[in-house]
C-alpha positions in Angstrom: 96.1 62.5 79.6 96.0 65.5 81.7 97.1 65.1 85.3 96.4 67.8 88.0 99.7 67.5 89.8 99.5 71.2 90.4 96.0 70.9 91.9 97.3 68.1 94.2 100.2 70.2 95.2 97.8 73.0 95.9 95.6 70.7 98.0 98.6 69.2 99.9 98.6 72.0 102.6 94.8 71.4 103.2 95.5 67.7 103.5 98.5 68.5 106.0 96.4 70.7 108.1 93.5 68.4 108.4 95.8 65.6 109.3 97.5 67.8 111.9 94.3 68.9 113.5 92.9 65.4 113.6 96.1 63.8 115.1 96.5 66.6 117.5 93.0 66.1 118.8 93.7 62.3 119.0 96.7 63.0 121.1 94.8 65.4 123.4 91.8 63.2 123.9 94.2 60.2 124.6 96.0 62.3 127.3 92.7 63.1 129.0 91.0 59.7 129.0 92.0 56.4 130.4 92.8 53.5 128.0 89.7 51.6 127.0 86.4 51.9 125.1 85.9 55.6 126.2 89.2 56.5 124.7 88.4 54.6 121.6 85.0 56.2 121.4 86.6 59.7 121.5 88.9 58.8 118.5 85.9 57.7 116.4 85.6 61.2 114.8 89.2 61.0 113.8 88.9 57.5 112.4 85.7 58.3 110.5 87.2 61.4 108.8 90.4 59.7 107.6 88.9 58.0 104.5 87.8 61.2 103.1 91.2 63.0 103.1 92.8 61.2 100.3 90.1 62.4 97.9 91.7 65.9 98.2 94.0 64.4 95.5 93.0 63.7 92.0 96.2 61.6 91.0 96.4 57.9 91.9 99.8 58.2 93.4 99.0 61.0 95.9 95.6 59.3 96.6 96.8 55.9 97.4 99.9 56.8 99.3 98.0 59.2 101.5 95.2 56.4 101.9 98.0 54.0 103.0 99.5 56.3 105.4 96.3 57.3 107.1 93.7 54.7 106.5 95.9 51.8 107.4 98.9 52.6 109.3 97.6 55.7 111.3 94.1 54.0 111.8 95.7 50.9 113.3 98.1 52.8 115.5 95.2 54.9 116.9 93.4 51.8 117.6 96.3 50.4 119.6 96.6 53.8 121.3 93.0 53.4 122.4 94.2 50.6 124.7 97.5 52.1 125.6 99.5 49.8 123.3 102.7 51.0 121.4 103.9 52.5 119.2 101.9 55.6 120.1 101.6 57.4 123.5 100.0 60.7 124.5 103.2 61.4 126.4 105.1 61.8 123.2 106.0 65.3 122.0 103.6 66.7 119.6 105.9 66.5 116.6 107.0 62.9 117.3 103.4 61.9 117.8 102.4 63.4 114.5 105.3 61.8 112.7 105.0 58.3 114.2 101.2 58.2 113.8 100.9 59.4 110.3 103.9 58.1 108.5 105.3 54.6 107.9 108.2 54.8 110.6 109.2 53.0 113.6 112.0 53.9 116.0 114.9 51.6 115.9 115.7 49.4 118.9 118.9 50.7 120.3 120.0 47.0 121.0 119.6 46.2 117.3 122.8 46.4 115.2 123.3 49.7 113.5 121.7 50.3 110.1 124.0 51.0 107.2 122.8 53.5 104.6 123.9 52.5 101.1 124.0 55.5 98.6 125.0 53.0 95.9 121.8 50.9 96.5 119.6 54.0 96.6 121.2 55.2 93.3 120.8 51.9 91.7 117.0 51.7 92.5 116.6 55.2 91.2 118.3 54.2 88.0 116.2 51.1 87.7 113.1 53.0 88.1 114.1 55.4 85.4 114.9 52.5 83.1 111.4 51.0 83.9 109.8 54.4 83.1 111.7 54.6 79.8 110.4 51.1 78.7 106.8 52.3 79.6 106.9 54.5 76.5 107.0 51.3 74.4 104.5 49.4 76.5 102.2 48.7 73.6 104.9 46.9 71.7 106.0 44.8 74.7 104.6 41.3 75.5 102.2 41.1 78.5 104.7 39.1 80.5 107.3 41.6 80.1 105.0 44.3 81.1 104.0 42.4 84.1 107.6 41.9 85.0 108.2 45.6 84.8 105.1 46.2 87.0 106.5 43.9 89.7 109.9 45.6 89.7 108.1 49.0 89.7 106.0 48.0 92.7 109.0 47.0 94.9 111.4 49.6 93.9 108.9 52.5 94.0 107.5 51.4 97.3 111.0 51.1 98.8 112.2 54.6 97.5 109.0 56.3 98.8 109.1 54.6 102.2 112.9 55.0 102.5 112.7 58.7 101.6 110.0 59.2 104.0 111.7 57.5 106.8 115.1 59.1 106.1 113.7 62.5 105.9 111.7 62.3 109.0 114.5 60.4 111.0 116.8 63.3 110.1 114.4 65.9 111.2 113.5 64.4 114.5 117.0 63.1 115.0 115.9 59.4 115.5 117.3 56.4 113.8 114.3 54.5 112.3 113.8 50.9 111.2 114.0 49.9 107.5 110.9 49.1 105.7 112.3 46.5 103.4 115.0 43.8 104.0 116.0 42.5 100.5 112.9 40.6 99.7 114.5 39.2 96.6 116.6 36.9 99.1 113.4 35.5 100.8 113.7 31.8 101.5 110.1 31.1 102.2 106.7 32.8 102.3 107.0 33.4 106.1 110.3 35.0 105.5 109.0 37.1 102.6 106.0 38.5 104.5 107.2 38.4 108.0 110.8 39.6 107.8 111.5 41.3 104.5 108.4 42.9 102.7 106.8 46.1 103.8 107.9 45.6 107.5 105.8 48.5 108.7 102.5 46.7 107.8 104.0 43.6 109.5 104.9 45.4 112.7 101.2 46.9 112.9 99.4 43.7 112.0 101.2 41.7 114.6 99.9 43.5 117.8 96.4 44.3 116.2 95.6 41.0 114.7 98.2 38.1 114.9 98.9 38.2 118.6 95.3 38.4 119.8 94.1 35.6 117.5 97.2 33.5 118.1 96.8 33.6 121.9 93.1 32.4 121.6 93.1 30.1 118.7 96.7 29.2 117.8 99.4 30.3 115.5 97.9 29.0 112.3 94.7 30.9 113.0 96.7 33.9 113.8 98.6 33.8 110.5 95.4 33.2 108.4 93.5 36.0 110.3 96.5 38.4 109.7 96.6 37.7 106.0 92.8 38.0 105.8 92.9 41.5 107.5 95.8 42.4 105.1 93.6 41.4 102.2 90.6 43.5 103.3 92.9 46.6 103.9 94.4 46.1 100.4 90.8 45.8 99.0 90.2 49.1 100.6 93.4 50.7 99.2 92.5 49.5 95.7 89.3 51.5 95.8 91.5 54.6 95.9 93.4 53.4 92.9 90.5 52.1 90.7 87.7 54.0 92.2 85.6 50.9 91.3 83.6 48.2 93.3 85.9 45.7 95.1 86.2 42.4 93.2 87.6 40.3 96.2 90.6 39.1 94.0 93.1 40.9 96.2 91.4 39.6 99.4 91.5 36.1 98.0 95.3 36.8 97.0 96.2 37.4 100.7 94.0 34.7 102.0 95.6 32.1 99.8 99.0 33.4 101.0 97.9 33.2 104.6 96.8 29.6 104.2 100.0 28.7 102.3 102.1 30.4 104.9 100.4 28.6 107.7 100.8 25.3 105.9 104.4 26.0 105.4 105.0 26.7 109.0 103.2 23.4 109.8 105.4 21.6 107.2 108.7 22.8 108.5 107.9 21.9 111.9 108.3 18.2 110.8 112.1 18.1 111.0 112.5 14.9 108.8 110.1 15.9 106.1 111.6 17.1 102.7 112.2 20.8 102.0 113.6 22.5 98.9 117.3 23.1 98.7 118.4 26.4 100.1 119.7 27.6 96.6 116.3 27.3 94.9 114.1 28.6 97.8 114.3 32.3 96.8 113.3 31.4 93.2 110.3 29.2 94.4 109.1 31.8 96.8 109.3 34.8 94.4 107.8 32.6 91.6 104.8 31.8 93.8 104.3 35.5 94.8 104.7 36.6 91.2 102.5 33.8 89.8 99.5 34.4 92.2 100.1 38.1 91.9 99.5 37.8 88.1 96.4 35.6 88.8 94.8 37.7 91.6 96.6 40.9 92.7 97.0 42.9 89.5 93.8 42.0 87.4 91.6 44.6 89.3 94.1 47.3 88.1 94.6 45.8 84.7 90.9 45.1 83.9 89.9 48.9 83.8 93.2 49.9 82.4 94.0 51.7 85.6 97.5 50.7 85.0 97.7 52.8 82.0 96.7 55.8 84.2 99.5 54.9 86.6 102.0 54.6 83.8 101.0 57.9 82.3 101.3 59.6 85.7 104.9 58.2 86.0 105.8 59.5 82.5 104.2 62.9 83.3 106.1 63.3 86.5 109.3 62.9 84.4 107.9 65.2 81.6 107.6 62.3 79.2 104.2 62.3 77.4 101.1 64.1 78.0 
């Protein structure tokens, strides 16, 4: 397979310039208009152009990462900005506004304990990714369950490395300590712990004020949880289009809706103090087993069905100069 990484790198300045202009306009318009529907209306041109920018890239990696940054995180942050809700503010310096709006970063609360950077952990994850890529060369000889396990590890480690590298680079550049994006999800003791406190925390932080809090305040916490997962499913369905370029199947939405219902029921169950709960020692196994099992059933099939995973693997190998 021939991948146009050079074309993507050539188009990256165009993507960056377009993003700069759109977000600069968003900051300017927000500074001139009071919070509310009028400010939201002024931002609609920006929000309507975001979905087209990732198509400047031909490779899946560039396309889906840029779509995640702009069409989920930046979009939701601008919606919050329309009503003068954090994390954005038109009073931010331009560079900070651009960084915090377009990237998966959040300034660390000074009252929180310091974050300790582990070079060993980073090196270990980079080494594991290299090992996974090595085994990808023999993908056709491996069982489907081993390949699926590699995909799960790949998804977590690659996401962690990409988001961490982004946050560390930007934090160093703007001299701001930033929140971590992952918090050892392999230690999750429950679904609520996995999704709410450990996995892809930038998404969690943006869904709380935009979906969970408004729904919870009106209909209660269970409705808030289910609505949040339903929205996450819709946004993942949107992102999957940038991966497969095919019609949505609804499976990814069902995956997150199922997890929303189970997380809500889990919260209801544990509120009954005398009801049985699994021993602490097996909770991570049960939690990760449920995530992996339902992922095998609903999350990965849209990618596997059309062999899009083969393209992703080939892109990974091409990045390392392995294969064609």
